[in-house]
N, CA, C and O atoms as CSV, one atom per row, in Angstrom:
chain,resi,resn,atom,element,x,y,z
A,1,MET,N,N,6.004,-26.157,-30.200
A,1,MET,CA,C,6.787,-26.080,-29.000
A,1,MET,C,C,8.219,-25.749,-29.380
A,1,MET,O,O,8.818,-26.434,-30.208
A,2,SER,N,N,8.781,-24.680,-28.766
A,2,SER,CA,C,10.121,-24.257,-29.123
A,2,SER,C,C,11.167,-25.052,-28.356
A,2,SER,O,O,10.913,-25.568,-27.267
A,3,GLU,N,N,12.331,-25.135,-28.944
A,3,GLU,CA,C,13.439,-25.851,-28.324
A,3,GLU,C,C,14.167,-24.940,-27.343
A,3,GLU,O,O,14.398,-23.770,-27.649
A,4,PRO,N,N,14.537,-25.459,-26.159
A,4,PRO,CA,C,15.316,-24.656,-25.220
A,4,PRO,C,C,16.667,-24.284,-25.819
A,4,PRO,O,O,17.237,-25.041,-26.605
A,5,THR,N,N,17.170,-23.120,-25.444
A,5,THR,CA,C,18.488,-22.717,-25.905
A,5,THR,C,C,19.519,-23.191,-24.904
A,5,THR,O,O,19.174,-23.574,-23.787
A,6,GLU,N,N,20.778,-23.168,-25.293
A,6,GLU,CA,C,21.846,-23.565,-24.388
A,6,GLU,C,C,22.089,-22.503,-23.320
A,6,GLU,O,O,22.588,-22.818,-22.239
A,7,ASP,N,N,21.742,-21.243,-23.609
A,7,ASP,CA,C,22.021,-20.153,-22.681
A,7,ASP,C,C,21.047,-20.092,-21.511
A,7,ASP,O,O,21.452,-19.763,-20.395
A,8,THR,N,N,19.791,-20.397,-21.738
A,8,THR,CA,C,18.769,-20.252,-20.694
A,8,THR,C,C,17.808,-21.442,-20.679
A,8,THR,O,O,16.604,-21.253,-20.854
A,9,PRO,N,N,18.303,-22.645,-20.476
A,9,PRO,CA,C,17.408,-23.809,-20.582
A,9,PRO,C,C,16.309,-23.828,-19.511
A,9,PRO,O,O,15.185,-24.239,-19.800
A,10,VAL,N,N,16.608,-23.398,-18.300
A,10,VAL,CA,C,15.589,-23.430,-17.247
A,10,VAL,C,C,14.521,-22.375,-17.512
A,10,VAL,O,O,13.328,-22.662,-17.413
A,11,LEU,N,N,14.939,-21.165,-17.846
A,11,LEU,CA,C,13.982,-20.110,-18.174
A,11,LEU,C,C,13.127,-20.512,-19.360
A,11,LEU,O,O,11.913,-20.306,-19.354
A,12,ASP,N,N,13.751,-21.083,-20.373
A,12,ASP,CA,C,13.004,-21.540,-21.551
A,12,ASP,C,C,11.968,-22.593,-21.171
A,12,ASP,O,O,10.846,-22.580,-21.679
A,13,LEU,N,N,12.346,-23.500,-20.280
A,13,LEU,CA,C,11.417,-24.532,-19.833
A,13,LEU,C,C,10.240,-23.913,-19.084
A,13,LEU,O,O,9.098,-24.321,-19.294
A,14,LEU,N,N,10.498,-22.934,-18.214
A,14,LEU,CA,C,9.424,-22.277,-17.468
A,14,LEU,C,C,8.469,-21.541,-18.408
A,14,LEU,O,O,7.252,-21.596,-18.232
A,15,VAL,N,N,9.020,-20.864,-19.391
A,15,VAL,CA,C,8.183,-20.161,-20.367
A,15,VAL,C,C,7.317,-21.164,-21.127
A,15,VAL,O,O,6.125,-20.934,-21.331
A,16,GLU,N,N,7.912,-22.258,-21.539
A,16,GLU,CA,C,7.183,-23.291,-22.275
A,16,GLU,C,C,6.082,-23.917,-21.414
A,16,GLU,O,O,4.964,-24.123,-21.887
A,17,MET,N,N,6.396,-24.218,-20.156
A,17,MET,CA,C,5.401,-24.803,-19.256
A,17,MET,C,C,4.238,-23.839,-19.029
A,17,MET,O,O,3.079,-24.251,-18.991
A,18,THR,N,N,4.554,-22.568,-18.882
A,18,THR,CA,C,3.510,-21.566,-18.677
A,18,THR,C,C,2.609,-21.470,-19.896
A,18,THR,O,O,1.385,-21.466,-19.767
A,19,ALA,N,N,3.197,-21.395,-21.059
A,19,ALA,CA,C,2.408,-21.311,-22.294
A,19,ALA,C,C,1.534,-22.553,-22.458
A,19,ALA,O,O,0.372,-22.449,-22.849
A,20,ASP,N,N,2.085,-23.710,-22.165
A,20,ASP,CA,C,1.308,-24.950,-22.278
A,20,ASP,C,C,0.144,-24.966,-21.293
A,20,ASP,O,O,-0.948,-25.421,-21.632
A,21,SER,N,N,0.371,-24.468,-20.066
A,21,SER,CA,C,-0.707,-24.484,-19.072
A,21,SER,C,C,-1.816,-23.512,-19.448
A,21,SER,O,O,-2.992,-23.804,-19.232
A,22,VAL,N,N,-1.459,-22.366,-20.005
A,22,VAL,CA,C,-2.467,-21.407,-20.449
A,22,VAL,C,C,-3.278,-22.001,-21.593
A,22,VAL,O,O,-4.502,-21.870,-21.627
A,23,GLU,N,N,-2.606,-22.643,-22.514
A,23,GLU,CA,C,-3.284,-23.253,-23.655
A,23,GLU,C,C,-4.212,-24.386,-23.224
A,23,GLU,O,O,-5.286,-24.562,-23.800
A,24,ALA,N,N,-3.806,-25.150,-22.221
A,24,ALA,CA,C,-4.599,-26.291,-21.767
A,24,ALA,C,C,-5.788,-25.883,-20.902
A,24,ALA,O,O,-6.724,-26.662,-20.728
A,25,SER,N,N,-5.756,-24.667,-20.361
A,25,SER,CA,C,-6.819,-24.223,-19.470
A,25,SER,C,C,-8.044,-23.761,-20.246
A,25,SER,O,O,-7.936,-23.218,-21.346
A,26,SER,N,N,-9.194,-23.985,-19.660
A,26,SER,CA,C,-10.430,-23.487,-20.268
A,26,SER,C,C,-10.780,-22.094,-19.747
A,26,SER,O,O,-11.808,-21.529,-20.120
A,27,LEU,N,N,-9.926,-21.543,-18.885
A,27,LEU,CA,C,-10.163,-20.222,-18.308
A,27,LEU,C,C,-9.656,-19.120,-19.229
A,27,LEU,O,O,-8.744,-19.333,-20.028
A,28,ASP,N,N,-10.259,-17.939,-19.108
A,28,ASP,CA,C,-9.741,-16.797,-19.857
A,28,ASP,C,C,-8.421,-16.351,-19.215
A,28,ASP,O,O,-8.124,-16.713,-18.077
A,29,LEU,N,N,-7.640,-15.567,-19.952
A,29,LEU,CA,C,-6.296,-15.187,-19.489
A,29,LEU,C,C,-6.313,-14.434,-18.160
A,29,LEU,O,O,-5.457,-14.672,-17.308
A,30,GLU,N,N,-7.264,-13.540,-17.974
A,30,GLU,CA,C,-7.320,-12.794,-16.718
A,30,GLU,C,C,-7.549,-13.744,-15.540
A,30,GLU,O,O,-6.894,-13.623,-14.504
A,31,THR,N,N,-8.463,-14.671,-15.699
A,31,THR,CA,C,-8.739,-15.626,-14.626
A,31,THR,C,C,-7.537,-16.516,-14.367
A,31,THR,O,O,-7.227,-16.815,-13.214
A,32,VAL,N,N,-6.860,-16.939,-15.412
A,32,VAL,CA,C,-5.643,-17.742,-15.251
A,32,VAL,C,C,-4.636,-16.983,-14.395
A,32,VAL,O,O,-4.034,-17.556,-13.487
A,33,MET,N,N,-4.453,-15.705,-14.680
A,33,MET,CA,C,-3.468,-14.931,-13.923
A,33,MET,C,C,-3.897,-14.736,-12.466
A,33,MET,O,O,-3.052,-14.739,-11.572
A,34,LEU,N,N,-5.188,-14.568,-12.220
A,34,LEU,CA,C,-5.673,-14.437,-10.843
A,34,LEU,C,C,-5.485,-15.748,-10.077
A,34,LEU,O,O,-5.112,-15.735,-8.903
A,35,VAL,N,N,-5.738,-16.861,-10.728
A,35,VAL,CA,C,-5.542,-18.170,-10.100
A,35,VAL,C,C,-4.056,-18.397,-9.826
A,35,VAL,O,O,-3.687,-18.915,-8.773
A,36,ARG,N,N,-3.220,-18.014,-10.765
A,36,ARG,CA,C,-1.773,-18.158,-10.570
A,36,ARG,C,C,-1.311,-17.320,-9.382
A,36,ARG,O,O,-0.483,-17.769,-8.589
A,37,LEU,N,N,-1.842,-16.108,-9.257
A,37,LEU,CA,C,-1.508,-15.261,-8.112
A,37,LEU,C,C,-1.919,-15.934,-6.806
A,37,LEU,O,O,-1.153,-15.937,-5.842
A,38,ALA,N,N,-3.116,-16.500,-6.771
A,38,ALA,CA,C,-3.573,-17.212,-5.577
A,38,ALA,C,C,-2.641,-18.378,-5.254
A,38,ALA,O,O,-2.335,-18.630,-4.088
A,39,ALA,N,N,-2.197,-19.082,-6.280
A,39,ALA,CA,C,-1.274,-20.204,-6.062
A,39,ALA,C,C,0.071,-19.719,-5.526
A,39,ALA,O,O,0.669,-20.375,-4.673
A,40,LEU,N,N,0.548,-18.578,-6.016
A,40,LEU,CA,C,1.803,-18.025,-5.503
A,40,LEU,C,C,1.693,-17.712,-4.022
A,40,LEU,O,O,2.621,-17.975,-3.257
A,41,VAL,N,N,0.560,-17.151,-3.614
A,41,VAL,CA,C,0.336,-16.863,-2.195
A,41,VAL,C,C,0.350,-18.175,-1.410
A,41,VAL,O,O,0.982,-18.262,-0.357
A,42,ALA,N,N,-0.335,-19.179,-1.913
A,42,ALA,CA,C,-0.461,-20.452,-1.205
A,42,ALA,C,C,0.877,-21.152,-0.994
A,42,ALA,O,O,1.077,-21.823,0.018
A,43,VAL,N,N,1.798,-20.997,-1.955
A,43,VAL,CA,C,3.097,-21.674,-1.826
A,43,VAL,C,C,4.179,-20.781,-1.245
A,43,VAL,O,O,5.346,-21.171,-1.190
A,44,ASP,N,N,3.797,-19.574,-0.807
A,44,ASP,CA,C,4.748,-18.629,-0.209
A,44,ASP,C,C,5.885,-18.323,-1.187
A,44,ASP,O,O,7.065,-18.467,-0.865
A,45,ALA,N,N,5.496,-17.903,-2.377
A,45,ALA,CA,C,6.441,-17.662,-3.465
A,45,ALA,C,C,7.386,-16.496,-3.161
A,45,ALA,O,O,7.035,-15.595,-2.400
A,46,PRO,N,N,8.569,-16.513,-3.748
A,46,PRO,CA,C,9.505,-15.400,-3.583
A,46,PRO,C,C,9.082,-14.195,-4.438
A,46,PRO,O,O,8.306,-14.343,-5.382
A,47,PRO,N,N,9.594,-13.011,-4.103
A,47,PRO,CA,C,9.219,-11.798,-4.843
A,47,PRO,C,C,9.401,-11.892,-6.350
A,47,PRO,O,O,8.587,-11.350,-7.098
A,48,VAL,N,N,10.441,-12.561,-6.812
A,48,VAL,CA,C,10.677,-12.632,-8.256
A,48,VAL,C,C,9.525,-13.341,-8.966
A,48,VAL,O,O,9.230,-13.030,-10.120
A,49,SER,N,N,8.877,-14.281,-8.300
A,49,SER,CA,C,7.720,-14.943,-8.905
A,49,SER,C,C,6.567,-13.973,-9.073
A,49,SER,O,O,5.865,-14.000,-10.084
A,50,TYR,N,N,6.371,-13.114,-8.075
A,50,TYR,CA,C,5.331,-12.093,-8.202
A,50,TYR,C,C,5.671,-11.123,-9.323
A,50,TYR,O,O,4.799,-10.724,-10.094
A,51,LEU,N,N,6.940,-10.747,-9.411
A,51,LEU,CA,C,7.365,-9.818,-10.465
A,51,LEU,C,C,7.008,-10.365,-11.843
A,51,LEU,O,O,6.417,-9.662,-12.662
A,52,MET,N,N,7.362,-11.597,-12.089
A,52,MET,CA,C,7.110,-12.199,-13.402
A,52,MET,C,C,5.615,-12.312,-13.681
A,52,MET,O,O,5.162,-12.004,-14.783
A,53,ASN,N,N,4.861,-12.747,-12.700
A,53,ASN,CA,C,3.440,-12.992,-12.917
A,53,ASN,C,C,2.613,-11.720,-12.911
A,53,ASN,O,O,1.648,-11.627,-13.669
A,54,LEU,N,N,2.951,-10.737,-12.087
A,54,LEU,CA,C,2.188,-9.494,-12.077
A,54,LEU,C,C,2.377,-8.710,-13.363
A,54,LEU,O,O,1.457,-8.040,-13.832
A,55,GLU,N,N,3.564,-8.793,-13.929
A,55,GLU,CA,C,3.792,-8.124,-15.208
A,55,GLU,C,C,2.879,-8.721,-16.281
A,55,GLU,O,O,2.234,-7.989,-17.032
A,56,ALA,N,N,2.831,-10.033,-16.347
A,56,ALA,CA,C,1.960,-10.704,-17.310
A,56,ALA,C,C,0.488,-10.446,-16.991
A,56,ALA,O,O,-0.328,-10.276,-17.897
A,57,ALA,N,N,0.155,-10.417,-15.705
A,57,ALA,CA,C,-1.232,-10.170,-15.301
A,57,ALA,C,C,-1.677,-8.769,-15.718
A,57,ALA,O,O,-2.806,-8.581,-16.171
A,58,GLY,N,N,-0.803,-7.806,-15.567
A,58,GLY,CA,C,-1.128,-6.443,-15.974
A,58,GLY,C,C,-1.419,-6.336,-17.453
A,58,GLY,O,O,-2.250,-5.536,-17.882
A,59,GLU,N,N,-0.728,-7.146,-18.222
A,59,GLU,CA,C,-0.924,-7.128,-19.679
A,59,GLU,C,C,-2.294,-7.646,-20.090
A,59,GLU,O,O,-2.760,-7.350,-21.191
A,60,VAL,N,N,-2.948,-8.417,-19.221
A,60,VAL,CA,C,-4.283,-8.947,-19.551
A,60,VAL,C,C,-5.383,-8.283,-18.731
A,60,VAL,O,O,-6.511,-8.773,-18.677
A,61,GLY,N,N,-5.043,-7.156,-18.089
A,61,GLY,CA,C,-6.074,-6.363,-17.425
A,61,GLY,C,C,-6.220,-6.540,-15.934
A,61,GLY,O,O,-7.151,-5.993,-15.343
A,62,VAL,N,N,-5.339,-7.279,-15.311
A,62,VAL,CA,C,-5.409,-7.425,-13.859
A,62,VAL,C,C,-4.827,-6.166,-13.231
A,62,VAL,O,O,-3.668,-5.825,-13.466
A,63,ASP,N,N,-5.641,-5.474,-12.426
A,63,ASP,CA,C,-5.178,-4.245,-11.778
A,63,ASP,C,C,-4.990,-4.469,-10.279
A,63,ASP,O,O,-5.208,-5.570,-9.774
A,64,ALA,N,N,-4.583,-3.416,-9.577
A,64,ALA,CA,C,-4.293,-3.508,-8.141
A,64,ALA,C,C,-5.519,-3.936,-7.341
A,64,ALA,O,O,-5.387,-4.669,-6.360
A,65,ASP,N,N,-6.703,-3.494,-7.740
A,65,ASP,CA,C,-7.920,-3.886,-7.022
A,65,ASP,C,C,-8.163,-5.390,-7.122
A,65,ASP,O,O,-8.596,-6.015,-6.153
A,66,LYS,N,N,-7.889,-5.966,-8.273
A,66,LYS,CA,C,-8.090,-7.408,-8.445
A,66,LYS,C,C,-7.042,-8.195,-7.663
A,66,LYS,O,O,-7.338,-9.254,-7.108
A,67,VAL,N,N,-5.816,-7.673,-7.622
A,67,VAL,CA,C,-4.768,-8.329,-6.823
A,67,VAL,C,C,-5.178,-8.309,-5.359
A,67,VAL,O,O,-5.081,-9.328,-4.676
A,68,ALA,N,N,-5.634,-7.163,-4.870
A,68,ALA,CA,C,-6.100,-7.064,-3.481
A,68,ALA,C,C,-7.278,-8.005,-3.245
A,68,ALA,O,O,-7.385,-8.611,-2.179
A,69,GLY,N,N,-8.151,-8.128,-4.227
A,69,GLY,CA,C,-9.281,-9.044,-4.112
A,69,GLY,C,C,-8.847,-10.488,-3.960
A,69,GLY,O,O,-9.432,-11.239,-3.180
A,70,VAL,N,N,-7.824,-10.877,-4.702
A,70,VAL,CA,C,-7.293,-12.238,-4.586
A,70,VAL,C,C,-6.727,-12.449,-3.184
A,70,VAL,O,O,-6.978,-13.476,-2.554
A,71,LEU,N,N,-5.959,-11.467,-2.701
A,71,LEU,CA,C,-5.377,-11.602,-1.360
A,71,LEU,C,C,-6.466,-11.749,-0.305
A,71,LEU,O,O,-6.347,-12.570,0.604
A,72,ALA,N,N,-7.518,-10.963,-0.425
A,72,ALA,CA,C,-8.630,-11.053,0.531
A,72,ALA,C,C,-9.350,-12.396,0.413
A,72,ALA,O,O,-9.754,-12.979,1.419
A,73,ALA,N,N,-9.507,-12.879,-0.807
A,73,ALA,CA,C,-10.233,-14.134,-1.030
A,73,ALA,C,C,-9.490,-15.345,-0.473
A,73,ALA,O,O,-10.114,-16.274,0.041
A,74,VAL,N,N,-8.163,-15.341,-0.573
A,74,VAL,CA,C,-7.407,-16.518,-0.115
A,74,VAL,C,C,-7.005,-16.439,1.349
A,74,VAL,O,O,-6.581,-17.443,1.920
A,75,ALA,N,N,-7.126,-15.277,1.967
A,75,ALA,CA,C,-6.698,-15.109,3.359
A,75,ALA,C,C,-7.295,-16.145,4.314
A,75,ALA,O,O,-6.557,-16.703,5.127
A,76,PRO,N,N,-8.605,-16.425,4.249
A,76,PRO,CA,C,-9.157,-17.415,5.175
A,76,PRO,C,C,-8.606,-18.834,4.958
A,76,PRO,O,O,-8.621,-19.660,5.870
A,77,ILE,N,N,-8.131,-19.097,3.763
A,77,ILE,CA,C,-7.620,-20.437,3.446
A,77,ILE,C,C,-6.142,-20.563,3.803
A,77,ILE,O,O,-5.742,-21.528,4.456
A,78,VAL,N,N,-5.325,-19.591,3.377
A,78,VAL,CA,C,-3.869,-19.695,3.558
A,78,VAL,C,C,-3.385,-19.049,4.846
A,78,VAL,O,O,-2.296,-19.365,5.324
A,79,GLY,N,N,-4.179,-18.149,5.416
A,79,GLY,CA,C,-3.813,-17.523,6.678
A,79,GLY,C,C,-3.120,-16.186,6.523
A,79,GLY,O,O,-2.576,-15.849,5.472
A,80,THR,N,N,-3.161,-15.444,7.606
A,80,THR,CA,C,-2.579,-14.110,7.649
A,80,THR,C,C,-1.095,-14.088,7.295
A,80,THR,O,O,-0.683,-13.234,6.511
A,81,PRO,N,N,-0.268,-14.996,7.841
A,81,PRO,CA,C,1.170,-14.926,7.519
A,81,PRO,C,C,1.472,-15.019,6.030
A,81,PRO,O,O,2.350,-14.315,5.531
A,82,ARG,N,N,0.754,-15.879,5.320
A,82,ARG,CA,C,1.000,-16.015,3.877
A,82,ARG,C,C,0.558,-14.769,3.124
A,82,ARG,O,O,1.223,-14.348,2.177
A,83,VAL,N,N,-0.562,-14.174,3.537
A,83,VAL,CA,C,-1.046,-12.975,2.856
A,83,VAL,C,C,-0.113,-11.798,3.130
A,83,VAL,O,O,0.156,-11.001,2.231
A,84,VAL,N,N,0.376,-11.684,4.348
A,84,VAL,CA,C,1.327,-10.618,4.669
A,84,VAL,C,C,2.626,-10.821,3.895
A,84,VAL,O,O,3.179,-9.868,3.348
A,85,ALA,N,N,3.108,-12.046,3.848
A,85,ALA,CA,C,4.327,-12.339,3.084
A,85,ALA,C,C,4.118,-12.048,1.599
A,85,ALA,O,O,5.004,-11.510,0.936
A,86,ALA,N,N,2.954,-12.403,1.086
A,86,ALA,CA,C,2.653,-12.129,-0.322
A,86,ALA,C,C,2.620,-10.631,-0.583
A,86,ALA,O,O,3.143,-10.162,-1.594
A,87,SER,N,N,2.008,-9.883,0.321
A,87,SER,CA,C,1.957,-8.425,0.165
A,87,SER,C,C,3.358,-7.832,0.140
A,87,SER,O,O,3.652,-6.943,-0.660
A,88,ALA,N,N,4.215,-8.327,1.015
A,88,ALA,CA,C,5.602,-7.857,1.040
A,88,ALA,C,C,6.331,-8.250,-0.244
A,88,ALA,O,O,7.099,-7.462,-0.793
A,89,GLY,N,N,6.089,-9.457,-0.713
A,89,GLY,CA,C,6.712,-9.905,-1.961
A,89,GLY,C,C,6.258,-9.095,-3.153
A,89,GLY,O,O,7.052,-8.775,-4.037
A,90,ILE,N,N,4.979,-8.764,-3.177
A,90,ILE,CA,C,4.440,-7.936,-4.253
A,90,ILE,C,C,5.059,-6.544,-4.197
A,90,ILE,O,O,5.473,-6.003,-5.222
A,91,ALA,N,N,5.122,-5.967,-3.003
A,91,ALA,CA,C,5.711,-4.634,-2.847
A,91,ALA,C,C,7.186,-4.635,-3.247
A,91,ALA,O,O,7.656,-3.709,-3.908
A,92,GLU,N,N,7.908,-5.672,-2.845
A,92,GLU,CA,C,9.327,-5.770,-3.200
A,92,GLU,C,C,9.511,-5.901,-4.707
A,92,GLU,O,O,10.417,-5.294,-5.278
A,93,SER,N,N,8.664,-6.683,-5.346
A,93,SER,CA,C,8.791,-6.853,-6.799
A,93,SER,C,C,8.474,-5.557,-7.523
A,93,SER,O,O,9.122,-5.225,-8.516
A,94,LEU,N,N,7.479,-4.821,-7.034
A,94,LEU,CA,C,7.147,-3.535,-7.655
A,94,LEU,C,C,8.261,-2.514,-7.436
A,94,LEU,O,O,8.569,-1.731,-8.335
A,95,ALA,N,N,8.864,-2.518,-6.250
A,95,ALA,CA,C,9.980,-1.611,-5.976
A,95,ALA,C,C,11.152,-1.910,-6.910
A,95,ALA,O,O,11.808,-0.990,-7.400
A,96,PHE,N,N,11.413,-3.182,-7.154
A,96,PHE,CA,C,12.476,-3.570,-8.072
A,96,PHE,C,C,12.174,-3.077,-9.476
A,96,PHE,O,O,13.049,-2.539,-10.155
A,97,GLU,N,N,10.934,-3.262,-9.910
A,97,GLU,CA,C,10.541,-2.832,-11.256
A,97,GLU,C,C,10.682,-1.317,-11.402
A,97,GLU,O,O,11.123,-0.829,-12.442
A,98,ILE,N,N,10.312,-0.583,-10.370
A,98,ILE,CA,C,10.445,0.879,-10.392
A,98,ILE,C,C,11.916,1.269,-10.450
A,98,ILE,O,O,12.284,2.167,-11.208
A,99,ALA,N,N,12.758,0.612,-9.665
A,99,ALA,CA,C,14.190,0.914,-9.666
A,99,ALA,C,C,14.806,0.667,-11.040
A,99,ALA,O,O,15.645,1.444,-11.495
A,100,VAL,N,N,14.397,-0.397,-11.692
A,100,VAL,CA,C,14.900,-0.695,-13.036
A,100,VAL,C,C,14.445,0.381,-14.018
A,100,VAL,O,O,15.227,0.827,-14.858
A,101,ALA,N,N,13.198,0.795,-13.916
A,101,ALA,CA,C,12.680,1.838,-14.814
A,101,ALA,C,C,13.417,3.157,-14.603
A,101,ALA,O,O,13.742,3.842,-15.572
A,102,VAL,N,N,13.682,3.518,-13.355
A,102,VAL,CA,C,14.415,4.754,-13.056
A,102,VAL,C,C,15.838,4.667,-13.602
A,102,VAL,O,O,16.345,5.634,-14.171
A,103,ALA,N,N,16.478,3.525,-13.435
A,103,ALA,CA,C,17.830,3.346,-13.964
A,103,ALA,C,C,17.851,3.455,-15.486
A,103,ALA,O,O,18.765,4.043,-16.064
A,104,ASP,N,N,16.841,2.887,-16.123
A,104,ASP,CA,C,16.745,2.988,-17.585
A,104,ASP,C,C,16.573,4.435,-18.034
A,104,ASP,O,O,17.192,4.868,-19.005
A,105,LEU,N,N,15.729,5.180,-17.324
A,105,LEU,CA,C,15.522,6.590,-17.653
A,105,LEU,C,C,16.808,7.395,-17.460
A,105,LEU,O,O,17.141,8.251,-18.280
A,106,ALA,N,N,17.521,7.115,-16.380
A,106,ALA,CA,C,18.773,7.820,-16.128
A,106,ALA,C,C,19.801,7.513,-17.214
A,106,ALA,O,O,20.526,8.400,-17.664
A,107,GLU,N,N,19.854,6.269,-17.623
A,107,GLU,CA,C,20.773,5.869,-18.689
A,107,GLU,C,C,20.423,6.549,-20.001
A,107,GLU,O,O,21.313,6.986,-20.730
A,108,GLN,N,N,19.138,6.640,-20.308
A,108,GLN,CA,C,18.693,7.276,-21.531
A,108,GLN,C,C,18.994,8.774,-21.519
A,108,GLN,O,O,19.333,9.343,-22.557
A,109,SER,N,N,18.874,9.414,-20.361
A,109,SER,CA,C,19.134,10.851,-20.287
A,109,SER,C,C,20.607,11.180,-20.418
A,109,SER,O,O,20.964,12.301,-20.781
A,110,GLU,N,N,21.478,10.202,-20.121
A,110,GLU,CA,C,22.923,10.399,-20.266
A,110,GLU,C,C,23.378,10.289,-21.707
A,110,GLU,O,O,24.457,10.758,-22.068
A,111,GLU,N,N,22.550,9.668,-22.525
A,111,GLU,CA,C,22.933,9.452,-23.935
A,111,GLU,C,C,22.778,10.663,-24.771
A,111,GLU,O,O,23.061,10.627,-25.969
């Protein structure tokens, strides 16, 4: 277990908690990420939470079809408003990621 730094103690704690939860789970990484996505929908998470988790989910093979599948699966439990809010949060997080990538490309082309 790594020690938190003075610069980012909260972020360090979140990273540590996430790593510990993955290690403690008997689920494979893809399933863990799908369950985490379902939990984000259930708690009406902000877009930045989707950004962080979808990036990690993509790294373990979670694609757009699986994300849509999770949204469809939890809709009867959490309700339409939460699924619509989650969809908007996911779209906003992806738009942010695209904007950052475009800015990086523009910066690189200026060099």
